[in-house]
Structures are given as structure tokens and as C-alpha cells.
DRENMAR-169705 format. One record per residue (C-alpha): residue number from 1; residue in three letters; x, y, z. Coordinates in steps of 0.1 Angstrom, whole numbers, plus 5000, padded with zeros to 4 digits. Example, Ala and Ser with C-alpha at 12.3 -4.5 7.8 and 13.67 -1.06 7.14 Angstrom:
2
+------+------+------+------+------+
: resi : resn :   c1 :   c2 :   c3 :
+------+------+------+------+------+
:    1 :  ALA : 5123 : 4955 : 5078 :
:    2 :  SER : 5137 : 4989 : 5071 :
+------+------+------+------+------+
//
This chain:
457
+------+------+------+------+------+
: resi : resn :   c1 :   c2 :   c3 :
+------+------+------+------+------+
:    1 :  MET : 3721 : 2498 : 6679 :
:    2 :  GLU : 3739 : 2468 : 6695 :
:    3 :  LYS : 3747 : 2473 : 6730 :
:    4 :  SER : 3783 : 2469 : 6741 :
:    5 :  CYS : 3804 : 2468 : 6773 :
:    6 :  ALA : 3841 : 2458 : 6781 :
:    7 :  VAL : 3859 : 2437 : 6807 :
:    8 :  ILE : 3896 : 2448 : 6811 :
:    9 :  LEU : 3917 : 2422 : 6829 :
:   10 :  ALA : 3939 : 2441 : 6852 :
:   11 :  ALA : 3945 : 2419 : 6883 :
:   12 :  GLY : 3983 : 2409 : 6876 :
:   13 :  GLU : 4013 : 2417 : 6898 :
:   14 :  GLY : 4039 : 2415 : 6872 :
:   15 :  LYS : 4066 : 2402 : 6894 :
:   16 :  ARG : 4094 : 2406 : 6868 :
:   17 :  MET : 4087 : 2443 : 6867 :
:   18 :  LYS : 4101 : 2445 : 6904 :
:   19 :  SER : 4078 : 2473 : 6911 :
:   20 :  ASP : 4055 : 2483 : 6940 :
:   21 :  LEU : 4028 : 2490 : 6916 :
:   22 :  PRO : 4002 : 2467 : 6898 :
:   23 :  LYS : 4016 : 2458 : 6864 :
:   24 :  VAL : 3988 : 2479 : 6846 :
:   25 :  MET : 3996 : 2509 : 6865 :
:   26 :  LEU : 4031 : 2510 : 6850 :
:   27 :  ASN : 4036 : 2539 : 6825 :
:   28 :  VAL : 4041 : 2538 : 6788 :
:   29 :  LEU : 4052 : 2572 : 6778 :
:   30 :  PHE : 4038 : 2589 : 6810 :
:   31 :  LYS : 4004 : 2572 : 6811 :
:   32 :  PRO : 3995 : 2539 : 6827 :
:   33 :  MET : 3991 : 2510 : 6804 :
:   34 :  LEU : 3955 : 2505 : 6818 :
:   35 :  GLN : 3945 : 2541 : 6808 :
:   36 :  TRP : 3959 : 2535 : 6773 :
:   37 :  VAL : 3934 : 2505 : 6770 :
:   38 :  ILE : 3906 : 2525 : 6787 :
:   39 :  ASP : 3910 : 2553 : 6764 :
:   40 :  SER : 3910 : 2532 : 6733 :
:   41 :  VAL : 3878 : 2514 : 6744 :
:   42 :  LYS : 3861 : 2547 : 6750 :
:   43 :  ALA : 3872 : 2561 : 6718 :
:   44 :  SER : 3857 : 2531 : 6700 :
:   45 :  GLY : 3822 : 2540 : 6714 :
:   46 :  THR : 3821 : 2517 : 6745 :
:   47 :  ASP : 3818 : 2537 : 6777 :
:   48 :  ASP : 3805 : 2508 : 6800 :
:   49 :  ILE : 3836 : 2492 : 6814 :
:   50 :  CYS : 3845 : 2468 : 6841 :
:   51 :  VAL : 3880 : 2463 : 6853 :
:   52 :  VAL : 3890 : 2431 : 6871 :
:   53 :  VAL : 3915 : 2440 : 6898 :
:   54 :  GLY : 3935 : 2420 : 6921 :
:   55 :  PHE : 3971 : 2427 : 6933 :
:   56 :  LYS : 3971 : 2460 : 6952 :
:   57 :  GLU : 3937 : 2467 : 6939 :
:   58 :  GLU : 3932 : 2498 : 6961 :
:   59 :  ILE : 3958 : 2516 : 6939 :
:   60 :  ILE : 3938 : 2509 : 6909 :
:   61 :  ARG : 3904 : 2515 : 6925 :
:   62 :  ASP : 3917 : 2550 : 6937 :
:   63 :  TYR : 3929 : 2557 : 6902 :
:   64 :  LEU : 3897 : 2549 : 6885 :
:   65 :  GLY : 3874 : 2566 : 6909 :
:   66 :  GLU : 3839 : 2565 : 6895 :
:   67 :  SER : 3852 : 2562 : 6859 :
:   68 :  CYS : 3847 : 2524 : 6857 :
:   69 :  GLU : 3832 : 2495 : 6876 :
:   70 :  ALA : 3857 : 2473 : 6893 :
:   71 :  VAL : 3854 : 2438 : 6906 :
:   72 :  THR : 3881 : 2418 : 6925 :
:   73 :  GLN : 3899 : 2387 : 6914 :
:   74 :  ALA : 3914 : 2377 : 6950 :
:   75 :  GLU : 3932 : 2348 : 6935 :
:   76 :  ARG : 3949 : 2349 : 6901 :
:   77 :  LYS : 3939 : 2318 : 6885 :
:   78 :  GLY : 3940 : 2326 : 6847 :
:   79 :  THR : 3922 : 2348 : 6823 :
:   80 :  GLY : 3890 : 2326 : 6822 :
:   81 :  HIS : 3888 : 2328 : 6861 :
:   82 :  ALA : 3893 : 2366 : 6858 :
:   83 :  VAL : 3862 : 2369 : 6835 :
:   84 :  MET : 3843 : 2347 : 6859 :
:   85 :  MET : 3848 : 2374 : 6884 :
:   86 :  ALA : 3828 : 2398 : 6863 :
:   87 :  LYS : 3798 : 2374 : 6858 :
:   88 :  ASP : 3775 : 2395 : 6880 :
:   89 :  TYR : 3784 : 2426 : 6859 :
:   90 :  LEU : 3778 : 2406 : 6827 :
:   91 :  GLU : 3744 : 2392 : 6839 :
:   92 :  LYS : 3729 : 2429 : 6841 :
:   93 :  ARG : 3740 : 2433 : 6805 :
:   94 :  ARG : 3723 : 2403 : 6788 :
:   95 :  GLY : 3714 : 2408 : 6752 :
:   96 :  GLY : 3745 : 2428 : 6743 :
:   97 :  HIS : 3783 : 2421 : 6736 :
:   98 :  VAL : 3813 : 2423 : 6756 :
:   99 :  LEU : 3848 : 2431 : 6746 :
:  100 :  VAL : 3874 : 2412 : 6768 :
:  101 :  LEU : 3910 : 2425 : 6767 :
:  102 :  CYS : 3941 : 2427 : 6787 :
:  103 :  GLY : 3950 : 2458 : 6806 :
:  104 :  ASP : 3987 : 2454 : 6799 :
:  105 :  ALA : 3984 : 2456 : 6762 :
:  106 :  PRO : 3985 : 2494 : 6756 :
:  107 :  PHE : 3985 : 2495 : 6718 :
:  108 :  MET : 3952 : 2478 : 6714 :
:  109 :  ASP : 3937 : 2507 : 6693 :
:  110 :  GLU : 3903 : 2522 : 6686 :
:  111 :  ALA : 3904 : 2512 : 6648 :
:  112 :  THR : 3909 : 2477 : 6656 :
:  113 :  ILE : 3882 : 2474 : 6683 :
:  114 :  LYS : 3857 : 2490 : 6660 :
:  115 :  ALA : 3865 : 2469 : 6630 :
:  116 :  ALA : 3864 : 2437 : 6650 :
:  117 :  PHE : 3831 : 2446 : 6665 :
:  118 :  LYS : 3816 : 2454 : 6630 :
:  119 :  LYS : 3827 : 2420 : 6618 :
:  120 :  HIS : 3814 : 2404 : 6650 :
:  121 :  ILE : 3779 : 2418 : 6644 :
:  122 :  ALA : 3778 : 2415 : 6607 :
:  123 :  GLU : 3786 : 2377 : 6608 :
:  124 :  GLY : 3765 : 2370 : 6638 :
:  125 :  ASN : 3794 : 2356 : 6658 :
:  126 :  SER : 3792 : 2343 : 6692 :
:  127 :  ALA : 3829 : 2350 : 6695 :
:  128 :  THR : 3852 : 2370 : 6675 :
:  129 :  ILE : 3889 : 2367 : 6682 :
:  130 :  ILE : 3911 : 2397 : 6676 :
:  131 :  SER : 3943 : 2383 : 6660 :
:  132 :  ALA : 3973 : 2396 : 6643 :
:  133 :  GLU : 3998 : 2382 : 6617 :
:  134 :  LEU : 4034 : 2384 : 6630 :
:  135 :  ASP : 4068 : 2376 : 6613 :
:  136 :  ASP : 4078 : 2358 : 6645 :
:  137 :  PRO : 4049 : 2344 : 6664 :
:  138 :  THR : 4070 : 2324 : 6688 :
:  139 :  GLY : 4053 : 2322 : 6722 :
:  140 :  TYR : 4020 : 2331 : 6709 :
:  141 :  GLY : 3988 : 2309 : 6706 :
:  142 :  ARG : 3981 : 2302 : 6669 :
:  143 :  ILE : 3948 : 2307 : 6651 :
:  144 :  VAL : 3939 : 2275 : 6633 :
:  145 :  ARG : 3915 : 2279 : 6604 :
:  146 :  ASP : 3896 : 2256 : 6581 :
:  147 :  GLY : 3918 : 2263 : 6550 :
:  148 :  LYS : 3938 : 2295 : 6547 :
:  149 :  ILE : 3911 : 2320 : 6551 :
:  150 :  GLY : 3882 : 2297 : 6564 :
:  151 :  PRO : 3864 : 2299 : 6598 :
:  152 :  VAL : 3883 : 2294 : 6630 :
:  153 :  VAL : 3884 : 2257 : 6642 :
:  154 :  GLU : 3910 : 2260 : 6671 :
:  155 :  ILE : 3932 : 2281 : 6692 :
:  156 :  VAL : 3965 : 2262 : 6699 :
:  157 :  GLU : 3992 : 2274 : 6724 :
:  158 :  HIS : 4026 : 2275 : 6712 :
:  159 :  LYS : 4039 : 2247 : 6735 :
:  160 :  ASP : 4010 : 2225 : 6722 :
:  161 :  ALA : 4014 : 2232 : 6686 :
:  162 :  THR : 4024 : 2207 : 6661 :
:  163 :  PRO : 4053 : 2215 : 6639 :
:  164 :  GLU : 4029 : 2224 : 6610 :
:  165 :  GLN : 4008 : 2245 : 6634 :
:  166 :  LEU : 4040 : 2263 : 6645 :
:  167 :  LYS : 4043 : 2276 : 6608 :
:  168 :  ILE : 4010 : 2295 : 6614 :
:  169 :  THR : 4018 : 2333 : 6617 :
:  170 :  GLU : 3982 : 2344 : 6628 :
:  171 :  ILE : 3982 : 2347 : 6666 :
:  172 :  ASN : 3956 : 2354 : 6694 :
:  173 :  SER : 3959 : 2388 : 6708 :
:  174 :  GLY : 3941 : 2379 : 6740 :
:  175 :  ALA : 3913 : 2402 : 6732 :
:  176 :  TYR : 3878 : 2390 : 6722 :
:  177 :  TRP : 3843 : 2401 : 6714 :
:  178 :  PHE : 3815 : 2378 : 6729 :
:  179 :  LYS : 3779 : 2376 : 6726 :
:  180 :  ILE : 3770 : 2379 : 6764 :
:  181 :  ASP : 3741 : 2355 : 6763 :
:  182 :  ASP : 3764 : 2328 : 6748 :
:  183 :  LEU : 3793 : 2334 : 6772 :
:  184 :  LEU : 3774 : 2334 : 6804 :
:  185 :  PRO : 3763 : 2297 : 6803 :
:  186 :  VAL : 3799 : 2285 : 6800 :
:  187 :  LEU : 3814 : 2310 : 6823 :
:  188 :  ASP : 3819 : 2286 : 6854 :
:  189 :  PHE : 3842 : 2259 : 6868 :
:  190 :  ASP : 3819 : 2232 : 6852 :
:  191 :  HIS : 3828 : 2243 : 6817 :
:  192 :  ILE : 3862 : 2261 : 6819 :
:  193 :  LYS : 3885 : 2235 : 6833 :
:  194 :  ASN : 3920 : 2239 : 6848 :
:  195 :  ASN : 3935 : 2207 : 6836 :
:  196 :  ASN : 3968 : 2221 : 6825 :
:  197 :  ALA : 4003 : 2224 : 6840 :
:  198 :  GLN : 3996 : 2257 : 6855 :
:  199 :  GLY : 3963 : 2247 : 6871 :
:  200 :  GLU : 3946 : 2277 : 6857 :
:  201 :  TYR : 3914 : 2285 : 6839 :
:  202 :  TYR : 3921 : 2300 : 6807 :
:  203 :  LEU : 3897 : 2320 : 6785 :
:  204 :  PRO : 3906 : 2304 : 6751 :
:  205 :  THR : 3889 : 2274 : 6765 :
:  206 :  VAL : 3856 : 2292 : 6757 :
:  207 :  ILE : 3864 : 2292 : 6722 :
:  208 :  THR : 3867 : 2255 : 6724 :
:  209 :  LEU : 3835 : 2252 : 6740 :
:  210 :  PHE : 3818 : 2274 : 6715 :
:  211 :  LEU : 3831 : 2254 : 6686 :
:  212 :  GLU : 3819 : 2222 : 6703 :
:  213 :  GLN : 3785 : 2237 : 6705 :
:  214 :  ASN : 3786 : 2246 : 6668 :
:  215 :  LEU : 3784 : 2283 : 6678 :
:  216 :  LYS : 3800 : 2307 : 6652 :
:  217 :  VAL : 3834 : 2318 : 6660 :
:  218 :  ASN : 3857 : 2337 : 6639 :
:  219 :  ALA : 3889 : 2360 : 6640 :
:  220 :  TYR : 3895 : 2396 : 6629 :
:  221 :  ILE : 3929 : 2402 : 6617 :
:  222 :  SER : 3941 : 2435 : 6631 :
:  223 :  GLU : 3961 : 2458 : 6606 :
:  224 :  ASN : 3981 : 2469 : 6635 :
:  225 :  ARG : 4005 : 2444 : 6647 :
:  226 :  GLN : 4014 : 2463 : 6677 :
:  227 :  THR : 3981 : 2455 : 6693 :
:  228 :  VAL : 3994 : 2422 : 6707 :
:  229 :  MET : 4025 : 2439 : 6723 :
:  230 :  GLY : 4029 : 2439 : 6761 :
:  231 :  ALA : 4058 : 2439 : 6786 :
:  232 :  ASN : 4068 : 2415 : 6812 :
:  233 :  ASN : 4099 : 2435 : 6824 :
:  234 :  CYS : 4112 : 2471 : 6824 :
:  235 :  LEU : 4134 : 2464 : 6794 :
:  236 :  GLN : 4102 : 2455 : 6774 :
:  237 :  LEU : 4083 : 2484 : 6790 :
:  238 :  ASN : 4112 : 2508 : 6778 :
:  239 :  ASN : 4106 : 2492 : 6744 :
:  240 :  LEU : 4068 : 2501 : 6744 :
:  241 :  SER : 4076 : 2537 : 6754 :
:  242 :  GLY : 4101 : 2538 : 6726 :
:  243 :  ILE : 4075 : 2525 : 6700 :
:  244 :  ALA : 4049 : 2548 : 6713 :
:  245 :  ARG : 4073 : 2579 : 6712 :
:  246 :  LYS : 4083 : 2571 : 6676 :
:  247 :  ASN : 4045 : 2567 : 6665 :
:  248 :  ILE : 4036 : 2599 : 6681 :
:  249 :  LEU : 4065 : 2619 : 6666 :
:  250 :  ASN : 4059 : 2604 : 6632 :
:  251 :  LYS : 4023 : 2614 : 6632 :
:  252 :  LEU : 4031 : 2650 : 6644 :
:  253 :  LEU : 4056 : 2654 : 6616 :
:  254 :  GLU : 4032 : 2640 : 6591 :
:  255 :  ASN : 4007 : 2667 : 6603 :
:  256 :  GLY : 4033 : 2696 : 6598 :
:  257 :  VAL : 4049 : 2699 : 6631 :
:  258 :  GLU : 4085 : 2711 : 6626 :
:  259 :  MET : 4113 : 2693 : 6645 :
:  260 :  PRO : 4147 : 2702 : 6633 :
:  261 :  SER : 4159 : 2673 : 6655 :
:  262 :  SER : 4141 : 2648 : 6676 :
:  263 :  ALA : 4169 : 2645 : 6701 :
:  264 :  GLY : 4155 : 2642 : 6734 :
:  265 :  VAL : 4119 : 2652 : 6723 :
:  266 :  ILE : 4093 : 2631 : 6741 :
:  267 :  ILE : 4056 : 2639 : 6736 :
:  268 :  GLY : 4028 : 2621 : 6754 :
:  269 :  PRO : 3998 : 2604 : 6738 :
:  270 :  ASP : 3973 : 2630 : 6749 :
:  271 :  VAL : 3991 : 2661 : 6735 :
:  272 :  THR : 3975 : 2679 : 6708 :
:  273 :  MET : 3992 : 2706 : 6684 :
:  274 :  GLY : 3980 : 2731 : 6659 :
:  275 :  HIS : 3998 : 2742 : 6626 :
:  276 :  ASN : 4033 : 2755 : 6622 :
:  277 :  VAL : 4044 : 2745 : 6656 :
:  278 :  THR : 4083 : 2741 : 6661 :
:  279 :  ILE : 4096 : 2716 : 6688 :
:  280 :  LEU : 4133 : 2720 : 6695 :
:  281 :  PRO : 4155 : 2694 : 6711 :
:  282 :  GLY : 4153 : 2682 : 6746 :
:  283 :  THR : 4116 : 2691 : 6750 :
:  284 :  ILE : 4091 : 2671 : 6770 :
:  285 :  ILE : 4053 : 2678 : 6765 :
:  286 :  ARG : 4030 : 2655 : 6784 :
:  287 :  GLY : 3995 : 2653 : 6801 :
:  288 :  LYS : 3965 : 2668 : 6782 :
:  289 :  THR : 3984 : 2697 : 6768 :
:  290 :  HIS : 3974 : 2717 : 6737 :
:  291 :  ILE : 4000 : 2737 : 6718 :
:  292 :  SER : 3985 : 2762 : 6694 :
:  293 :  ASP : 3994 : 2774 : 6659 :
:  294 :  GLY : 4027 : 2790 : 6655 :
:  295 :  CYS : 4043 : 2782 : 6688 :
:  296 :  THR : 4080 : 2774 : 6695 :
:  297 :  ILE : 4086 : 2751 : 6724 :
:  298 :  GLY : 4121 : 2745 : 6735 :
:  299 :  PRO : 4150 : 2738 : 6736 :
:  300 :  ASN : 4151 : 2718 : 6768 :
:  301 :  SER : 4115 : 2727 : 6780 :
:  302 :  LEU : 4089 : 2707 : 6798 :
:  303 :  VAL : 4052 : 2715 : 6794 :
:  304 :  ASP : 4027 : 2694 : 6815 :
:  305 :  THR : 3989 : 2697 : 6811 :
:  306 :  CYS : 3990 : 2733 : 6798 :
:  307 :  THR : 3970 : 2752 : 6771 :
:  308 :  VAL : 3994 : 2774 : 6751 :
:  309 :  GLY : 3979 : 2800 : 6729 :
:  310 :  LYS : 3991 : 2808 : 6694 :
:  311 :  ASN : 4026 : 2822 : 6685 :
:  312 :  THR : 4038 : 2817 : 6721 :
:  313 :  ILE : 4075 : 2807 : 6728 :
:  314 :  ILE : 4084 : 2786 : 6757 :
:  315 :  ASN : 4123 : 2786 : 6759 :
:  316 :  ALA : 4142 : 2763 : 6783 :
:  317 :  SER : 4114 : 2766 : 6809 :
:  318 :  GLN : 4091 : 2744 : 6828 :
:  319 :  CYS : 4052 : 2749 : 6829 :
:  320 :  TYR : 4027 : 2728 : 6848 :
:  321 :  TYR : 3988 : 2728 : 6847 :
:  322 :  SER : 3984 : 2764 : 6835 :
:  323 :  THR : 3970 : 2784 : 6808 :
:  324 :  ILE : 3992 : 2806 : 6787 :
:  325 :  GLY : 3981 : 2831 : 6761 :
:  326 :  GLU : 3989 : 2841 : 6726 :
:  327 :  ASN : 4020 : 2860 : 6716 :
:  328 :  THR : 4036 : 2855 : 6750 :
:  329 :  ASP : 4073 : 2844 : 6757 :
:  330 :  ILE : 4084 : 2824 : 6787 :
:  331 :  GLY : 4120 : 2819 : 6797 :
:  332 :  PRO : 4147 : 2809 : 6796 :
:  333 :  PHE : 4149 : 2792 : 6829 :
:  334 :  SER : 4114 : 2802 : 6841 :
:  335 :  HIS : 4090 : 2779 : 6863 :
:  336 :  ILE : 4053 : 2782 : 6858 :
:  337 :  ARG : 4038 : 2763 : 6886 :
:  338 :  PRO : 4003 : 2749 : 6887 :
:  339 :  ASP : 3972 : 2771 : 6885 :
:  340 :  CYS : 3987 : 2800 : 6867 :
:  341 :  SER : 3967 : 2820 : 6840 :
:  342 :  ILE : 3990 : 2841 : 6818 :
:  343 :  ASP : 3972 : 2863 : 6792 :
:  344 :  ASP : 3983 : 2875 : 6758 :
:  345 :  LYS : 4014 : 2895 : 6748 :
:  346 :  VAL : 4031 : 2888 : 6784 :
:  347 :  HIS : 4067 : 2886 : 6788 :
:  348 :  VAL : 4081 : 2862 : 6815 :
:  349 :  GLY : 4119 : 2864 : 6815 :
:  350 :  ASP : 4147 : 2845 : 6829 :
:  351 :  PHE : 4146 : 2830 : 6865 :
:  352 :  VAL : 4111 : 2839 : 6871 :
:  353 :  GLU : 4087 : 2816 : 6891 :
:  354 :  LEU : 4050 : 2820 : 6891 :
:  355 :  LYS : 4026 : 2800 : 6912 :
:  356 :  ASN : 3987 : 2802 : 6914 :
:  357 :  THR : 3989 : 2837 : 6898 :
:  358 :  SER : 3970 : 2854 : 6870 :
:  359 :  VAL : 3989 : 2878 : 6847 :
:  360 :  GLY : 3972 : 2903 : 6826 :
:  361 :  SER : 3979 : 2911 : 6790 :
:  362 :  GLY : 4009 : 2932 : 6782 :
:  363 :  THR : 4026 : 2927 : 6817 :
:  364 :  LYS : 4065 : 2923 : 6817 :
:  365 :  ILE : 4081 : 2903 : 6844 :
:  366 :  SER : 4117 : 2903 : 6830 :
:  367 :  HIS : 4139 : 2885 : 6855 :
:  368 :  LEU : 4148 : 2870 : 6890 :
:  369 :  CYS : 4113 : 2873 : 6905 :
:  370 :  TYR : 4090 : 2851 : 6926 :
:  371 :  ILE : 4052 : 2858 : 6924 :
:  372 :  GLY : 4028 : 2835 : 6942 :
:  373 :  ASP : 3991 : 2837 : 6950 :
:  374 :  SER : 3987 : 2869 : 6932 :
:  375 :  GLU : 3966 : 2887 : 6907 :
:  376 :  LEU : 3986 : 2910 : 6881 :
:  377 :  GLY : 3964 : 2934 : 6859 :
:  378 :  THR : 3974 : 2945 : 6824 :
:  379 :  ASP : 4006 : 2964 : 6815 :
:  380 :  VAL : 4023 : 2960 : 6847 :
:  381 :  ASN : 4059 : 2965 : 6849 :
:  382 :  VAL : 4078 : 2942 : 6874 :
:  383 :  GLY : 4114 : 2950 : 6883 :
:  384 :  CYS : 4142 : 2927 : 6888 :
:  385 :  GLY : 4142 : 2908 : 6922 :
:  386 :  PHE : 4104 : 2915 : 6929 :
:  387 :  VAL : 4090 : 2892 : 6955 :
:  388 :  THR : 4053 : 2885 : 6968 :
:  389 :  VAL : 4057 : 2873 : 7005 :
:  390 :  ASN : 4026 : 2853 : 7004 :
:  391 :  TYR : 4033 : 2830 : 7033 :
:  392 :  ASP : 4031 : 2840 : 7069 :
:  393 :  GLY : 4042 : 2807 : 7084 :
:  394 :  VAL : 4006 : 2796 : 7089 :
:  395 :  ALA : 3985 : 2805 : 7058 :
:  396 :  LYS : 3990 : 2818 : 7021 :
:  397 :  HIS : 3977 : 2854 : 7014 :
:  398 :  ARG : 3970 : 2870 : 6980 :
:  399 :  CYS : 3983 : 2902 : 6963 :
:  400 :  VAL : 3965 : 2921 : 6939 :
:  401 :  ILE : 3983 : 2945 : 6916 :
:  402 :  GLY : 3962 : 2969 : 6894 :
:  403 :  ASN : 3965 : 2977 : 6858 :
:  404 :  GLY : 3996 : 2998 : 6847 :
:  405 :  ALA : 4014 : 2995 : 6881 :
:  406 :  PHE : 4051 : 2999 : 6882 :
:  407 :  LEU : 4070 : 2977 : 6907 :
:  408 :  GLY : 4106 : 2987 : 6913 :
:  409 :  CYS : 4135 : 2964 : 6915 :
:  410 :  ASN : 4143 : 2943 : 6947 :
:  411 :  THR : 4108 : 2952 : 6963 :
:  412 :  SER : 4087 : 2929 : 6985 :
:  413 :  LEU : 4049 : 2929 : 6990 :
:  414 :  ILE : 4041 : 2915 : 7024 :
:  415 :  ALA : 4007 : 2899 : 7014 :
:  416 :  PRO : 3979 : 2905 : 7017 :
:  417 :  ILE : 3985 : 2937 : 6997 :
:  418 :  THR : 3966 : 2957 : 6971 :
:  419 :  VAL : 3985 : 2980 : 6947 :
:  420 :  GLY : 3961 : 3003 : 6929 :
:  421 :  ASP : 3960 : 3010 : 6892 :
:  422 :  ASN : 3990 : 3031 : 6879 :
:  423 :  ALA : 4007 : 3030 : 6913 :
:  424 :  TYR : 4043 : 3030 : 6917 :
:  425 :  VAL : 4064 : 3011 : 6943 :
:  426 :  ALA : 4100 : 3024 : 6947 :
:  427 :  ALA : 4130 : 3003 : 6944 :
:  428 :  GLY : 4141 : 2983 : 6974 :
:  429 :  ALA : 4108 : 2990 : 6992 :
:  430 :  THR : 4092 : 2965 : 7017 :
:  431 :  ILE : 4054 : 2973 : 7014 :
:  432 :  THR : 4032 : 2962 : 7043 :
:  433 :  GLU : 4001 : 2984 : 7036 :
:  434 :  ASP : 3979 : 2989 : 7004 :
:  435 :  VAL : 3990 : 3013 : 6979 :
:  436 :  PRO : 3963 : 3036 : 6964 :
:  437 :  ALA : 3959 : 3041 : 6928 :
:  438 :  GLY : 3983 : 3065 : 6913 :
:  439 :  ALA : 4004 : 3068 : 6945 :
:  440 :  LEU : 4041 : 3062 : 6950 :
:  441 :  ALA : 4050 : 3040 : 6978 :
:  442 :  ILE : 4083 : 3041 : 6994 :
:  443 :  GLY : 4092 : 3017 : 7022 :
:  444 :  ARG : 4128 : 3016 : 7030 :
:  445 :  VAL : 4152 : 3030 : 7057 :
:  446 :  ARG : 4168 : 3064 : 7049 :
:  447 :  GLN : 4204 : 3060 : 7038 :
:  448 :  ALA : 4230 : 3070 : 7065 :
:  449 :  ASN : 4266 : 3073 : 7057 :
:  450 :  LYS : 4291 : 3069 : 7086 :
:  451 :  GLU : 4322 : 3091 : 7077 :
:  452 :  ASN : 4357 : 3074 : 7083 :
:  453 :  TRP : 4339 : 3042 : 7096 :
:  454 :  ASN : 4365 : 3020 : 7080 :
:  455 :  LYS : 4394 : 3035 : 7094 :
:  456 :  LYS : 4379 : 3034 : 7129 :
:  457 :  GLN : 4374 : 2996 : 7126 :
+------+------+------+------+------+
//
């Protein structure tokens, strides 16, 4: 099996974006452009990735962690210069093939990468350009072939093209497969020159050098024209998000997800859904979220990096980094904060906030409650206005509430507290000590009526 690796060019600043972030870290539909590219490369079967960083490189390095190797391009002097910075990385991978691509082209997809590599290997190419045919190729470098479908003989930049060459609709995407052993000998300033108006070292020069050496060069025409799309300002970035949104919604609709209206519906690229799911208007689903069969999400809900079980309803609520079981209903106007685990057949009603809490099956939290840092057992009944007082001003403490417990309205548990199985806490109680299983806890001041008090005042 042929060995492969990838070099992703991600050093640019993107001044026209007017952002404090490196260009590749700007989001397309909630995910950095760089991550779109990395995900496609990995999905294609290439896990060995080097990212060339430059502007505010510490942001990208922190984001990547140990997932990819990174090398620095201290001065941004063109795409050829960027790949030179990865020369040591490539030296260690002789005998294989490298995919070079841009970190700000988020729609370079798995299918295109795999098909281009297949062609690259089958034809024994030293370089395979990934190209696309556009109705309007203005601004792109043209792929010049020997005849209509013959081998590539040249890449001509738009500004250098003849009137006849400007009629060519096949353009260079800026992504290439190279045979590493052929690339390394020309990857230096002696071969890649900067004799151009910008004084930069361009990677297409390698193609010219290969052709001069009679090395085999060809191009794979991607079936996905969006592979070449990038963004140089926030208007174009917004356009990319719009295209990604439409692609994702269309795919979900084709797979049987029901959307009576897609108004305000935004679903991220890493979201997965089962069968018979209904998404209502105003809903945002993002992160690595999975929505199981039969769920209804919305209207006006936000679900971020959650797993939602079958036949569950999330109505006008927000859920973050949590697990929600089957046949459960959330909302309206509830807030499930991170690290919650909600079991099956649970009812979380209106204006309920949960945080770092587990809730057992059959439990009902109907309305106007805050429960943080707690463990609720099965079939617990939580009355209106219940609160866990989990923070003492210095540290957080947990409450444990046993199976079948009944917590009356407007009660507070001053954590840490354990309420035993089948125990009752009377309405209006403030509980500061553990409640044994089966007991009734009453923690309130005895009512005293002052006769004729109003007249005296």
C-alpha cells in the first residue's frame, strides 16, 4: 500500500478579514476552516499531517495540540516557500506521497482527495494537480493541456494568460499530490525562483520544473466545483457558511429528516441524525451532536455537542455537552448546562436549569428549578422552585437525592446533602442536614400571626 502524508498551508493572516485570529481559524458553520480540511484529509485515509503555521501560530498550535505536526513559516513568501518549511518533515517520509493543500479551502472533500490519489498512483505521476471546471474561471490559474483532454503542459496564472488561454475553464485548485522523492530535489531557492512582481516563491513553479525534467504530470478534475472555494473577507466567509448550511440541510432532507420550514435552521457539519427526526424553525444544532430516531428538536432550540436518545423532544431550550435519554422531554425555556446526564422518560419542564447533574429515569422536574452538582435517582418528584445551594462562596458541593424522593415546592438543599430513598421534604423547607430514607424533613419557621398588626402600623 502506498504511503501518504499531507502538508496543509495555514500561515496566512488574512488582513481583509479584519480579525485577530489567523485566517484558517475563522469558522465556516461553527468549525474552523482548517478543521474542515483536516477532517477531509483524515477521512480520505491520510492521518499523517503537517500544518505550516505563521501568523499568530500559537493559536493554531494550541488548537491542534498533538493531533498534527506543525512547522513555522516565519515570513510569508508564497506557497512554494511554505512547503520548503516542511522539507525536514518530508525528508523523513521519502518513498511516499504528499498531499499539499490550502487550509482556507474548507470544501476540499474526501471523495476528491481519494480519487485524485487513485489517479496519481495509477498513472505513476510525479505530480497530480487537483483541478475543477468553472463557468467563470476569472482570477484562477488555468490548466493548459496538450489537446482537449491530453496531459498537462502548463499552469498559467490568469494575469499571464493569452486571450486563447483565458477561454480555458479548467482551473488550478491549489491542491496537489506529489511523489516526495521527486519533490524534494527541487524544494529550494535554487529551483523555485521569486522572479515575479510579488517577489514570492510559488508552488506551481514545481509543476513547470517537473515538466522541464520530463516527469509525468497530470490533473484530476474534481466533480465538486466547491473544492476551489475560499474566502478573503467576511462577506465571502458568510457565503461559504451559507453554501455549507444548504448542503447539510439538503443531505438531511434527502435522508428523511423532516423540516416543515428551514427558516433559521442551522446544523453543523459534524451533526448526525437518525430516522424520523423533525427539526422545527429557529433551531441550531452544532458540535459532535447525535440526534436519535424519532426526536423532535425545536422550535427555537440550541443543541451543542450532545447525544439525544430516541423519541425525545427538546422544545425552545438550550442543551450543551450532555447526554439525554430516550422518551424524555425538555422545555420550553430550559437550560441544560455541560456535564449533565439525563436518563429515559424524564420530564424537564419550563424554566429549569441543570448543571453537572445526573437525573434518573422517570424523574420529573416540572418548572422553575435550579439543580447543580447533583445526583437524582429514579422517579424523583421535584416541586416548583426547588434549588440546590451548591456553592458556599469557596467550593462547590454535591447533593444526592435517592430513588422515589419527593421534594416540595420552594425548598432548598444546602449542599452537601443526601436525601434518602422515598424521603419527603416539606414545601418551603431549607434543609441543612441529611434526610434518612423514608423520612419527612420539615425545615421552616413556625407561622406566627400578629393580630391587628396592620391597624397598629
